[in-house]
All heavy atoms as a GROMACS GRO file, in nm:
protein
  559
    1MET      N    1   0.904   5.269  -3.334
    1MET     CA    2   0.959   5.378  -3.408
    1MET      C    3   1.114   5.365  -3.404
    1MET      O    4   1.168   5.319  -3.306
    1MET     CB    5   0.920   5.509  -3.341
    1MET     CG    6   0.997   5.626  -3.409
    1MET     SD    7   0.940   5.783  -3.346
    1MET     CE    8   0.801   5.807  -3.446
    2THR      N    9   1.178   5.390  -3.514
    2THR     CA   10   1.332   5.374  -3.525
    2THR      C   11   1.390   5.494  -3.463
    2THR      O   12   1.355   5.607  -3.483
    2THR     CB   13   1.363   5.371  -3.676
    2THR    OG1   14   1.292   5.269  -3.740
    2THR    CG2   15   1.510   5.355  -3.695
    3PRO      N   16   1.489   5.461  -3.376
    3PRO     CA   17   1.563   5.569  -3.310
    3PRO      C   18   1.633   5.654  -3.414
    3PRO      O   19   1.685   5.605  -3.514
    3PRO     CB   20   1.662   5.504  -3.219
    3PRO     CG   21   1.612   5.360  -3.210
    3PRO     CD   22   1.534   5.328  -3.326
    4LEU      N   23   1.643   5.783  -3.387
    4LEU     CA   24   1.719   5.870  -3.482
    4LEU      C   25   1.846   5.906  -3.413
    4LEU      O   26   1.858   5.946  -3.298
    4LEU     CB   27   1.643   5.998  -3.512
    4LEU     CG   28   1.504   5.986  -3.574
    4LEU    CD1   29   1.432   6.120  -3.578
    4LEU    CD2   30   1.521   5.932  -3.709
    5THR      N   31   1.959   5.915  -3.488
    5THR     CA   32   2.087   5.949  -3.447
    5THR      C   33   2.153   6.040  -3.550
    5THR      O   34   2.156   6.017  -3.666
    5THR     CB   35   2.186   5.833  -3.422
    5THR    OG1   36   2.124   5.732  -3.335
    5THR    CG2   37   2.325   5.875  -3.375
    6TYR      N   38   2.200   6.164  -3.503
    6TYR     CA   39   2.263   6.255  -3.592
    6TYR      C   40   2.390   6.296  -3.532
    6TYR      O   41   2.407   6.313  -3.411
    6TYR     CB   42   2.179   6.385  -3.606
    6TYR     CG   43   2.056   6.362  -3.687
    6TYR    CD1   44   1.929   6.335  -3.628
    6TYR    CD2   45   2.055   6.384  -3.823
    6TYR    CE1   46   1.817   6.321  -3.704
    6TYR    CE2   47   1.940   6.366  -3.900
    6TYR     CZ   48   1.820   6.337  -3.838
    6TYR     OH   49   1.709   6.318  -3.916
    7ASP      N   50   2.503   6.302  -3.619
    7ASP     CA   51   2.622   6.354  -3.576
    7ASP      C   52   2.633   6.497  -3.637
    7ASP      O   53   2.604   6.515  -3.756
    7ASP     CB   54   2.743   6.270  -3.628
    7ASP     CG   55   2.753   6.139  -3.550
    7ASP    OD1   56   2.706   6.132  -3.450
    7ASP    OD2   57   2.827   6.058  -3.605
    8ILE      N   58   2.664   6.592  -3.556
    8ILE     CA   59   2.673   6.730  -3.604
    8ILE      C   60   2.811   6.791  -3.556
    8ILE      O   61   2.874   6.738  -3.470
    8ILE     CB   62   2.566   6.819  -3.546
    8ILE    CG1   63   2.569   6.821  -3.390
    8ILE    CG2   64   2.426   6.769  -3.594
    8ILE    CD1   65   2.484   6.935  -3.338
    9GLU      N   66   2.849   6.889  -3.629
    9GLU     CA   67   2.970   6.965  -3.586
    9GLU      C   68   2.939   7.114  -3.597
    9GLU      O   69   2.890   7.168  -3.697
    9GLU     CB   70   3.083   6.933  -3.683
    9GLU     CG   71   3.211   7.008  -3.646
    9GLU     CD   72   3.326   6.973  -3.731
    9GLU    OE1   73   3.320   6.880  -3.816
    9GLU    OE2   74   3.430   7.047  -3.733
   10LEU      N   75   2.948   7.186  -3.486
   10LEU     CA   76   2.921   7.326  -3.484
   10LEU      C   77   3.058   7.393  -3.468
   10LEU      O   78   3.143   7.360  -3.392
   10LEU     CB   79   2.839   7.365  -3.362
   10LEU     CG   80   2.690   7.314  -3.354
   10LEU    CD1   81   2.618   7.346  -3.232
   10LEU    CD2   82   2.619   7.371  -3.474
   11ARG      N   83   3.070   7.505  -3.543
   11ARG     CA   84   3.187   7.593  -3.534
   11ARG      C   85   3.162   7.701  -3.436
   11ARG      O   86   3.048   7.730  -3.414
   11ARG     CB   87   3.224   7.640  -3.675
   11ARG     CG   88   3.262   7.530  -3.772
   11ARG     CD   89   3.310   7.588  -3.902
   11ARG     NE   90   3.358   7.477  -3.986
   11ARG     CZ   91   3.280   7.425  -4.082
   11ARG    NH1   92   3.165   7.474  -4.112
   11ARG    NH2   93   3.329   7.331  -4.159
   12PRO      N   94   3.270   7.769  -3.386
   12PRO     CA   95   3.239   7.878  -3.302
   12PRO      C   96   3.150   7.982  -3.350
   12PRO      O   97   3.157   8.015  -3.471
   12PRO     CB   98   3.383   7.935  -3.278
   12PRO     CG   99   3.480   7.824  -3.306
   12PRO     CD  100   3.410   7.738  -3.411
   13GLY      N  101   3.051   8.023  -3.274
   13GLY     CA  102   2.949   8.119  -3.319
   13GLY      C  103   2.828   8.063  -3.384
   13GLY      O  104   2.723   8.134  -3.408
   14GLU      N  105   2.830   7.924  -3.418
   14GLU     CA  106   2.716   7.869  -3.480
   14GLU      C  107   2.609   7.830  -3.375
   14GLU      O  108   2.652   7.791  -3.266
   14GLU     CB  109   2.755   7.745  -3.562
   14GLU     CG  110   2.827   7.780  -3.691
   14GLU     CD  111   2.865   7.655  -3.775
   14GLU    OE1  112   2.895   7.552  -3.721
   14GLU    OE2  113   2.851   7.665  -3.894
   15THR      N  114   2.486   7.816  -3.412
   15THR     CA  115   2.382   7.779  -3.320
   15THR      C  116   2.321   7.649  -3.363
   15THR      O  117   2.310   7.626  -3.488
   15THR     CB  118   2.271   7.890  -3.311
   15THR    OG1  119   2.339   8.010  -3.276
   15THR    CG2  120   2.170   7.850  -3.207
   16LEU      N  121   2.287   7.554  -3.274
   16LEU     CA  122   2.216   7.430  -3.310
   16LEU      C  123   2.080   7.458  -3.350
   16LEU      O  124   1.999   7.522  -3.285
   16LEU     CB  125   2.220   7.338  -3.190
   16LEU     CG  126   2.144   7.208  -3.203
   16LEU    CD1  127   2.201   7.125  -3.312
   16LEU    CD2  128   2.130   7.137  -3.072
   17HIS      N  129   2.045   7.402  -3.471
   17HIS     CA  130   1.910   7.409  -3.521
   17HIS      C  131   1.871   7.261  -3.566
   17HIS      O  132   1.951   7.205  -3.644
   17HIS     CB  133   1.896   7.497  -3.646
   17HIS     CG  134   1.924   7.639  -3.619
   17HIS    ND1  135   1.832   7.726  -3.568
   17HIS    CD2  136   2.034   7.713  -3.634
   17HIS    CE1  137   1.884   7.844  -3.545
   17HIS    NE2  138   2.006   7.840  -3.592
   18LEU      N  139   1.771   7.212  -3.515
   18LEU     CA  140   1.729   7.079  -3.550
   18LEU      C  141   1.662   7.081  -3.687
   18LEU      O  142   1.583   7.168  -3.719
   18LEU     CB  143   1.632   7.015  -3.441
   18LEU     CG  144   1.694   6.995  -3.306
   18LEU    CD1  145   1.587   6.953  -3.215
   18LEU    CD2  146   1.809   6.902  -3.309
   19PRO      N  147   1.683   6.981  -3.768
   19PRO     CA  148   1.619   6.966  -3.902
   19PRO      C  149   1.474   6.954  -3.880
   19PRO      O  150   1.422   6.895  -3.781
   19PRO     CB  151   1.682   6.839  -3.962
   19PRO     CG  152   1.806   6.809  -3.886
   19PRO     CD  153   1.786   6.864  -3.746
   20GLN      N  154   1.394   7.008  -3.974
   20GLN     CA  155   1.248   7.013  -3.954
   20GLN      C  156   1.195   6.870  -3.961
   20GLN      O  157   1.096   6.843  -3.896
   20GLN     CB  158   1.183   7.098  -4.074
   20GLN     CG  159   1.033   7.113  -4.049
   20GLN     CD  160   0.999   7.187  -3.924
   20GLN    OE1  161   1.066   7.289  -3.891
   20GLN    NE2  162   0.894   7.146  -3.851
   21THR      N  163   1.268   6.781  -4.028
   21THR     CA  164   1.222   6.638  -4.035
   21THR      C  165   1.223   6.577  -3.900
   21THR      O  166   1.147   6.491  -3.867
   21THR     CB  167   1.305   6.556  -4.133
   21THR    OG1  168   1.440   6.570  -4.098
   21THR    CG2  169   1.287   6.599  -4.282
   22VAL      N  170   1.322   6.619  -3.814
   22VAL     CA  171   1.331   6.560  -3.680
   22VAL      C  172   1.223   6.629  -3.596
   22VAL      O  173   1.147   6.552  -3.524
   22VAL     CB  174   1.472   6.602  -3.616
   22VAL    CG1  175   1.480   6.558  -3.467
   22VAL    CG2  176   1.585   6.530  -3.692
   23VAL      N  177   1.203   6.757  -3.605
   23VAL     CA  178   1.100   6.819  -3.527
   23VAL      C  179   0.959   6.761  -3.562
   23VAL      O  180   0.874   6.740  -3.472
   23VAL     CB  181   1.100   6.969  -3.553
   23VAL    CG1  182   0.985   7.044  -3.486
   23VAL    CG2  183   1.234   7.030  -3.510
   24ASP      N  184   0.940   6.736  -3.691
   24ASP     CA  185   0.808   6.677  -3.731
   24ASP      C  186   0.782   6.540  -3.671
   24ASP      O  187   0.666   6.501  -3.656
   24ASP     CB  188   0.800   6.668  -3.882
   24ASP     CG  189   0.795   6.809  -3.942
   24ASP    OD1  190   0.764   6.909  -3.874
   24ASP    OD2  191   0.818   6.819  -4.065
   25ARG      N  192   0.885   6.463  -3.644
   25ARG     CA  193   0.869   6.321  -3.589
   25ARG      C  194   0.847   6.319  -3.443
   25ARG      O  195   0.807   6.219  -3.393
   25ARG     CB  196   0.986   6.239  -3.624
   25ARG     CG  197   0.996   6.207  -3.780
   25ARG     CD  198   1.107   6.116  -3.803
   25ARG     NE  199   1.090   5.983  -3.743
   25ARG     CZ  200   1.166   5.876  -3.759
   25ARG    NH1  201   1.277   5.894  -3.836
   25ARG    NH2  202   1.153   5.765  -3.701
   26VAL      N  203   0.867   6.426  -3.373
   26VAL     CA  204   0.847   6.435  -3.232
   26VAL      C  205   0.712   6.488  -3.206
   26VAL      O  206   0.679   6.602  -3.234
   26VAL     CB  207   0.962   6.524  -3.160
   26VAL    CG1  208   0.929   6.537  -3.016
   26VAL    CG2  209   1.098   6.467  -3.192
   27GLY      N  210   0.630   6.410  -3.146
   27GLY     CA  211   0.491   6.446  -3.115
   27GLY      C  212   0.451   6.413  -2.975
   27GLY      O  213   0.545   6.399  -2.887
   28ALA      N  214   0.330   6.397  -2.939
   28ALA     CA  215   0.286   6.356  -2.809
   28ALA      C  216   0.355   6.228  -2.771
   28ALA      O  217   0.382   6.139  -2.844
   28ALA     CB  218   0.136   6.333  -2.813
   29GLY      N  219   0.386   6.213  -2.645
   29GLY     CA  220   0.454   6.099  -2.591
   29GLY      C  221   0.570   6.123  -2.494
   29GLY      O  222   0.593   6.244  -2.473
   30HIS      N  223   0.637   6.028  -2.455
   30HIS     CA  224   0.752   6.046  -2.367
   30HIS      C  225   0.875   6.030  -2.451
   30HIS      O  226   0.898   5.919  -2.513
   30HIS     CB  227   0.739   5.940  -2.259
   30HIS     CG  228   0.838   5.958  -2.152
   30HIS    ND1  229   0.806   6.017  -2.030
   30HIS    CD2  230   0.975   5.932  -2.141
   30HIS    CE1  231   0.909   6.020  -1.951
   30HIS    NE2  232   1.019   5.972  -2.018
   31TRP      N  233   0.965   6.121  -2.451
   31TRP     CA  234   1.092   6.122  -2.534
   31TRP      C  235   1.210   6.132  -2.444
   31TRP      O  236   1.208   6.196  -2.347
   31TRP     CB  237   1.077   6.236  -2.639
   31TRP     CG  238   0.965   6.219  -2.740
   31TRP    CD1  239   0.840   6.261  -2.714
   31TRP    CD2  240   0.972   6.155  -2.865
   31TRP    NE1  241   0.760   6.230  -2.823
   31TRP    CE2  242   0.841   6.158  -2.911
   31TRP    CE3  243   1.068   6.082  -2.930
   31TRP    CZ2  244   0.813   6.111  -3.037
   31TRP    CZ3  245   1.038   6.031  -3.049
   31TRP    CH2  246   0.909   6.037  -3.107
   32ARG      N  247   1.314   6.078  -2.499
   32ARG     CA  248   1.454   6.106  -2.438
   32ARG      C  249   1.541   6.157  -2.548
   32ARG      O  250   1.561   6.102  -2.648
   32ARG     CB  251   1.511   5.969  -2.391
   32ARG     CG  252   1.651   5.995  -2.337
   32ARG     CD  253   1.713   5.872  -2.276
   32ARG     NE  254   1.640   5.846  -2.149
   32ARG     CZ  255   1.607   5.723  -2.115
   32ARG    NH1  256   1.622   5.622  -2.189
   32ARG    NH2  257   1.532   5.707  -2.006
   33ILE      N  258   1.586   6.282  -2.522
   33ILE     CA  259   1.678   6.343  -2.614
   33ILE      C  260   1.816   6.354  -2.547
   33ILE      O  261   1.828   6.419  -2.436
   33ILE     CB  262   1.632   6.484  -2.660
   33ILE    CG1  263   1.491   6.455  -2.734
   33ILE    CG2  264   1.729   6.550  -2.752
   33ILE    CD1  265   1.422   6.594  -2.765
   34THR      N  266   1.923   6.298  -2.597
   34THR     CA  267   2.054   6.304  -2.541
   34THR      C  268   2.145   6.376  -2.645
   34THR      O  269   2.155   6.350  -2.760
   34THR     CB  270   2.100   6.159  -2.526
   34THR    OG1  271   2.013   6.088  -2.441
   34THR    CG2  272   2.239   6.161  -2.453
   35ILE      N  273   2.217   6.471  -2.584
   35ILE     CA  274   2.326   6.539  -2.661
   35ILE      C  275   2.460   6.519  -2.582
   35ILE      O  276   2.470   6.552  -2.466
   35ILE     CB  277   2.291   6.692  -2.671
   35ILE    CG1  278   2.158   6.714  -2.748
   35ILE    CG2  279   2.412   6.764  -2.738
   35ILE    CD1  280   2.116   6.857  -2.750
   36ALA      N  281   2.556   6.452  -2.652
   36ALA     CA  282   2.680   6.422  -2.585
   36ALA      C  283   2.789   6.455  -2.693
   36ALA      O  284   2.776   6.422  -2.807
   36ALA     CB  285   2.677   6.282  -2.545
   37PRO      N  286   2.902   6.502  -2.637
   37PRO     CA  287   3.014   6.525  -2.733
   37PRO      C  288   3.082   6.387  -2.783
   37PRO      O  289   3.082   6.293  -2.706
   37PRO     CB  290   3.112   6.612  -2.652
   37PRO     CG  291   3.083   6.573  -2.507
   37PRO     CD  292   2.934   6.545  -2.510
   38LEU      N  293   3.129   6.395  -2.901
   38LEU     CA  294   3.206   6.276  -2.952
   38LEU      C  295   3.348   6.290  -2.891
   38LEU      O  296   3.404   6.400  -2.874
   38LEU     CB  297   3.220   6.276  -3.098
   38LEU     CG  298   3.097   6.242  -3.172
   38LEU    CD1  299   3.119   6.255  -3.322
   38LEU    CD2  300   3.053   6.104  -3.141
   39ALA      N  301   3.414   6.177  -2.857
   39ALA     CA  302   3.554   6.180  -2.816
   39ALA      C  303   3.641   6.220  -2.928
   39ALA      O  304   3.604   6.204  -3.049
   39ALA     CB  305   3.592   6.032  -2.768
   40GLU      N  306   3.758   6.283  -2.895
   40GLU     CA  307   3.846   6.336  -2.998
   40GLU      C  308   3.885   6.231  -3.099
   40GLU      O  309   3.903   6.254  -3.219
   40GLU     CB  310   3.967   6.391  -2.934
   40GLU     CG  311   3.948   6.526  -2.869
   40GLU     CD  312   3.912   6.635  -2.962
   40GLU    OE1  313   3.968   6.642  -3.078
   40GLU    OE2  314   3.826   6.719  -2.926
   41ASN      N  315   3.902   6.104  -3.056
   41ASN     CA  316   3.951   6.002  -3.146
   41ASN      C  317   3.828   5.916  -3.201
   41ASN      O  318   3.851   5.827  -3.272
   41ASN     CB  319   4.046   5.911  -3.079
   41ASN     CG  320   3.989   5.841  -2.951
   41ASN    OD1  321   3.876   5.875  -2.914
   41ASN    ND2  322   4.060   5.756  -2.894
   42GLU      N  323   3.711   5.952  -3.170
   42GLU     CA  324   3.597   5.875  -3.219
   42GLU      C  325   3.560   5.924  -3.356
   42GLU      O  326   3.556   6.045  -3.386
   42GLU     CB  327   3.473   5.905  -3.119
   42GLU     CG  328   3.353   5.816  -3.154
   42GLU     CD  329   3.250   5.833  -3.048
   42GLU    OE1  330   3.270   5.891  -2.946
   42GLU    OE2  331   3.136   5.772  -3.069
   43VAL      N  332   3.541   5.826  -3.447
   43VAL     CA  333   3.511   5.864  -3.588
   43VAL      C  334   3.369   5.813  -3.615
   43VAL      O  335   3.331   5.704  -3.588
   43VAL     CB  336   3.606   5.786  -3.684
   43VAL    CG1  337   3.575   5.819  -3.830
   43VAL    CG2  338   3.750   5.826  -3.650
   44SER      N  339   3.295   5.906  -3.675
   44SER     CA  340   3.152   5.869  -3.711
   44SER      C  341   3.154   5.837  -3.865
   44SER      O  342   3.236   5.879  -3.938
   44SER     CB  343   3.063   5.983  -3.680
   44SER     OG  344   3.092   6.098  -3.749
   45ASP      N  345   3.052   5.762  -3.909
   45ASP     CA  346   3.040   5.735  -4.036
   45ASP      C  347   3.005   5.866  -4.122
   45ASP      O  348   2.933   5.939  -4.070
   45ASP     CB  349   2.923   5.634  -4.065
   45ASP     CG  350   2.947   5.499  -4.001
   45ASP    OD1  351   3.074   5.461  -4.001
   45ASP    OD2  352   2.856   5.433  -3.967
   46PRO      N  353   3.063   5.880  -4.235
   46PRO     CA  354   3.038   6.004  -4.314
   46PRO      C  355   2.882   5.994  -4.361
   46PRO      O  356   2.825   5.889  -4.374
   46PRO     CB  357   3.126   5.990  -4.438
   46PRO     CG  358   3.161   5.848  -4.442
   46PRO     CD  359   3.155   5.794  -4.307
   47PRO      N  360   2.825   6.107  -4.388
   47PRO     CA  361   2.687   6.110  -4.432
   47PRO      C  362   2.677   6.042  -4.571
   47PRO      O  363   2.762   6.055  -4.645
   47PRO     CB  364   2.649   6.262  -4.438
   47PRO     CG  365   2.784   6.334  -4.431
   47PRO     CD  366   2.883   6.249  -4.369
   48ARG      N  367   2.558   5.979  -4.584
   48ARG     CA  368   2.541   5.913  -4.717
   48ARG      C  369   2.516   6.018  -4.824
   48ARG      O  370   2.444   6.119  -4.794
   48ARG     CB  371   2.423   5.813  -4.713
   48ARG     CG  372   2.450   5.701  -4.617
   48ARG     CD  373   2.339   5.610  -4.616
   48ARG     NE  374   2.231   5.663  -4.527
   48ARG     CZ  375   2.116   5.613  -4.515
   48ARG    NH1  376   2.078   5.501  -4.561
   48ARG    NH2  377   2.032   5.676  -4.427
   49GLY      N  378   2.562   5.995  -4.933
   49GLY     CA  379   2.540   6.080  -5.052
   49GLY      C  380   2.477   6.013  -5.165
   49GLY      O  381   2.464   5.888  -5.163
   50HIS      N  382   2.440   6.083  -5.268
   50HIS     CA  383   2.378   6.024  -5.386
   50HIS      C  384   2.468   6.048  -5.510
   50HIS      O  385   2.422   6.036  -5.620
   50HIS     CB  386   2.239   6.084  -5.408
   50HIS     CG  387   2.145   6.061  -5.299
   50HIS    ND1  388   2.095   5.939  -5.265
   50HIS    CD2  389   2.105   6.149  -5.197
   50HIS    CE1  390   2.021   5.949  -5.159
   50HIS    NE2  391   2.026   6.066  -5.111
   51SER      N  392   2.594   6.072  -5.485
   51SER     CA  393   2.682   6.108  -5.597
   51SER      C  394   2.699   5.989  -5.698
   51SER      O  395   2.718   6.011  -5.816
   51SER     CB  396   2.809   6.156  -5.547
   51SER     OG  397   2.879   6.064  -5.464
   52ALA      N  398   2.703   5.868  -5.642
   52ALA     CA  399   2.720   5.754  -5.723
   52ALA      C  400   2.607   5.741  -5.819
   52ALA      O  401   2.621   5.710  -5.936
   52ALA     CB  402   2.733   5.630  -5.643
   53PHE      N  403   2.487   5.760  -5.773
   53PHE     CA  404   2.366   5.763  -5.858
   53PHE      C  405   2.382   5.863  -5.964
   53PHE      O  406   2.352   5.837  -6.082
   53PHE     CB  407   2.235   5.778  -5.776
   53PHE     CG  408   2.114   5.793  -5.862
   53PHE    CD1  409   2.050   5.682  -5.921
   53PHE    CD2  410   2.060   5.910  -5.880
   53PHE    CE1  411   1.944   5.691  -6.002
   53PHE    CE2  412   1.944   5.931  -5.952
   53PHE     CZ  413   1.887   5.818  -6.018
   54LEU      N  414   2.406   5.986  -5.925
   54LEU     CA  415   2.416   6.092  -6.023
   54LEU      C  416   2.526   6.076  -6.123
   54LEU      O  417   2.506   6.116  -6.238
   54LEU     CB  418   2.422   6.221  -5.954
   54LEU     CG  419   2.309   6.263  -5.858
   54LEU    CD1  420   2.338   6.391  -5.782
   54LEU    CD2  421   2.179   6.280  -5.939
   55SER      N  422   2.632   6.014  -6.078
   55SER     CA  423   2.745   5.995  -6.173
   55SER      C  424   2.711   5.890  -6.272
   55SER      O  425   2.770   5.878  -6.381
   55SER     CB  426   2.869   5.949  -6.099
   55SER     OG  427   2.913   6.054  -6.009
   56GLY      N  428   2.618   5.796  -6.238
   56GLY     CA  429   2.584   5.690  -6.333
   56GLY      C  430   2.477   5.726  -6.437
   56GLY      O  431   2.436   5.645  -6.518
   57TYR      N  432   2.429   5.855  -6.432
   57TYR     CA  433   2.332   5.898  -6.522
   57TYR      C  434   2.398   5.942  -6.649
   57TYR      O  435   2.490   6.011  -6.657
   57TYR     CB  436   2.246   6.006  -6.465
   57TYR     CG  437   2.140   6.073  -6.549
   57TYR    CD1  438   2.021   6.008  -6.566
   57TYR    CD2  439   2.169   6.187  -6.625
   57TYR    CE1  440   1.922   6.056  -6.652
   57TYR    CE2  441   2.068   6.239  -6.707
   57TYR     CZ  442   1.948   6.174  -6.718
   57TYR     OH  443   1.848   6.224  -6.797
   58ALA      N  444   2.339   5.898  -6.761
   58ALA     CA  445   2.387   5.943  -6.896
   58ALA      C  446   2.274   6.003  -6.971
   58ALA      O  447   2.158   5.974  -6.950
   58ALA     CB  448   2.444   5.819  -6.967
   59LEU      N  449   2.311   6.095  -7.062
   59LEU     CA  450   2.203   6.158  -7.140
   59LEU      C  451   2.121   6.065  -7.225
   59LEU      O  452   2.005   6.084  -7.251
   59LEU     CB  453   2.265   6.257  -7.233
   59LEU     CG  454   2.321   6.385  -7.163
   59LEU    CD1  455   2.396   6.477  -7.265
   59LEU    CD2  456   2.209   6.462  -7.103
   60GLU      N  457   2.178   5.952  -7.259
   60GLU     CA  458   2.101   5.846  -7.333
   60GLU      C  459   1.991   5.785  -7.248
   60GLU      O  460   1.902   5.730  -7.308
   60GLU     CB  461   2.188   5.735  -7.381
   60GLU     CG  462   2.314   5.767  -7.459
   60GLU     CD  463   2.436   5.807  -7.374
   60GLU    OE1  464   2.490   5.724  -7.295
   60GLU    OE2  465   2.475   5.924  -7.376
   61ASP      N  466   2.001   5.796  -7.113
   61ASP     CA  467   1.899   5.747  -7.029
   61ASP      C  468   1.774   5.830  -7.026
   61ASP      O  469   1.674   5.787  -6.967
   61ASP     CB  470   1.950   5.726  -6.890
   61ASP     CG  471   2.068   5.627  -6.878
   61ASP    OD1  472   2.076   5.538  -6.970
   61ASP    OD2  473   2.152   5.634  -6.785
   62GLU      N  474   1.779   5.948  -7.074
   62GLU     CA  475   1.667   6.039  -7.070
   62GLU      C  476   1.544   5.972  -7.135
   62GLU      O  477   1.549   5.921  -7.250
   62GLU     CB  478   1.692   6.167  -7.147
   62GLU     CG  479   1.589   6.279  -7.127
   62GLU     CD  480   1.578   6.324  -6.985
   62GLU    OE1  481   1.684   6.346  -6.918
   62GLU    OE2  482   1.465   6.347  -6.939
   63GLY      N  483   1.429   5.966  -7.064
   63GLY     CA  484   1.309   5.910  -7.113
   63GLY      C  485   1.300   5.760  -7.099
   63GLY      O  486   1.203   5.702  -7.139
   64LEU      N  487   1.398   5.696  -7.037
   64LEU     CA  488   1.405   5.555  -7.025
   64LEU      C  489   1.286   5.496  -6.964
   64LEU      O  490   1.238   5.394  -6.990
   64LEU     CB  491   1.533   5.511  -6.962
   64LEU     CG  492   1.566   5.368  -6.951
   64LEU    CD1  493   1.589   5.299  -7.088
   64LEU    CD2  494   1.693   5.340  -6.871
   65TYR      N  495   1.236   5.564  -6.857
   65TYR     CA  496   1.129   5.511  -6.774
   65TYR      C  497   0.994   5.589  -6.799
   65TYR      O  498   0.905   5.576  -6.717
   65TYR     CB  499   1.166   5.522  -6.622
   65TYR     CG  500   1.291   5.436  -6.590
   65TYR    CD1  501   1.411   5.495  -6.574
   65TYR    CD2  502   1.278   5.304  -6.587
   65TYR    CE1  503   1.527   5.426  -6.540
   65TYR    CE2  504   1.396   5.226  -6.564
   65TYR     CZ  505   1.520   5.290  -6.534
   65TYR     OH  506   1.629   5.211  -6.508
   66ASP      N  507   0.985   5.658  -6.899
   66ASP     CA  508   0.861   5.730  -6.924
   66ASP      C  509   0.740   5.652  -6.941
   66ASP      O  510   0.624   5.691  -6.918
   66ASP     CB  511   0.879   5.823  -7.052
   66ASP     CG  512   0.974   5.944  -7.031
   66ASP    OD1  513   1.008   5.966  -6.913
   66ASP    OD2  514   1.007   6.001  -7.133
   67ASP      N  515   0.756   5.518  -6.979
   67ASP     CA  516   0.638   5.433  -7.000
   67ASP      C  517   0.588   5.374  -6.875
   67ASP      O  518   0.484   5.314  -6.867
   67ASP     CB  519   0.671   5.322  -7.096
   67ASP     CG  520   0.694   5.378  -7.236
   67ASP    OD1  521   0.651   5.487  -7.267
   67ASP    OD2  522   0.768   5.302  -7.323
   68TYR      N  523   0.670   5.384  -6.760
   68TYR     CA  524   0.625   5.328  -6.629
   68TYR      C  525   0.521   5.420  -6.565
   68TYR      O  526   0.542   5.540  -6.556
   68TYR     CB  527   0.747   5.309  -6.543
   68TYR     CG  528   0.829   5.194  -6.579
   68TYR    CD1  529   0.926   5.211  -6.676
   68TYR    CD2  530   0.813   5.063  -6.521
   68TYR    CE1  531   1.007   5.102  -6.715
   68TYR    CE2  532   0.891   4.957  -6.553
   68TYR     CZ  533   0.988   4.982  -6.658
   68TYR     OH  534   1.068   4.874  -6.683
   69PRO      N  535   0.415   5.366  -6.509
   69PRO     CA  536   0.317   5.444  -6.443
   69PRO      C  537   0.368   5.506  -6.317
   69PRO      O  538   0.451   5.440  -6.247
   69PRO     CB  539   0.199   5.348  -6.421
   69PRO     CG  540   0.265   5.215  -6.410
   69PRO     CD  541   0.382   5.229  -6.505
   70THR      N  542   0.319   5.624  -6.283
   70THR     CA  543   0.367   5.678  -6.150
   70THR      C  544   0.290   5.610  -6.034
   70THR      O  545   0.178   5.564  -6.060
   70THR     CB  546   0.327   5.834  -6.152
   70THR    OG1  547   0.200   5.853  -6.171
   70THR    CG2  548   0.422   5.905  -6.260
   71ARG      N  549   0.345   5.622  -5.921
   71ARG     CA  550   0.277   5.558  -5.804
   71ARG      C  551   0.185   5.648  -5.736
   71ARG      O  552   0.184   5.762  -5.736
   71ARG     CB  553   0.384   5.520  -5.705
   71ARG     CG  554   0.470   5.413  -5.754
   71ARG     CD  555   0.568   5.365  -5.650
   71ARG     NE  556   0.669   5.273  -5.713
   71ARG     CZ  557   0.764   5.223  -5.652
   71ARG    NH1  558   0.782   5.242  -5.523
   71ARG    NH2  559   0.847   5.140  -5.714
   0.00000   0.00000   0.00000
C-alpha cells in the first residue's frame, strides 16, 4: 500500500477532520499515524490542481470524444 501524506493548516478555532477518502483506506490491520508540526521555514509542495486542464478546454472541443466507448 502506498503511504499517504497530507499537509494541513488549521486556523485558530478550526478542528481537524480527516477526509473520508483517508478514513475509507484505513481498515483492519496495524497502522501508524503520525501528526507533527512543520518547521516555520519548511515549505511543502502546493496541492495539485487541474486548472491547466480546464484552461485548455475550448468550446470547439465539445463532442470531440463522443465516439469513444465508455470504460
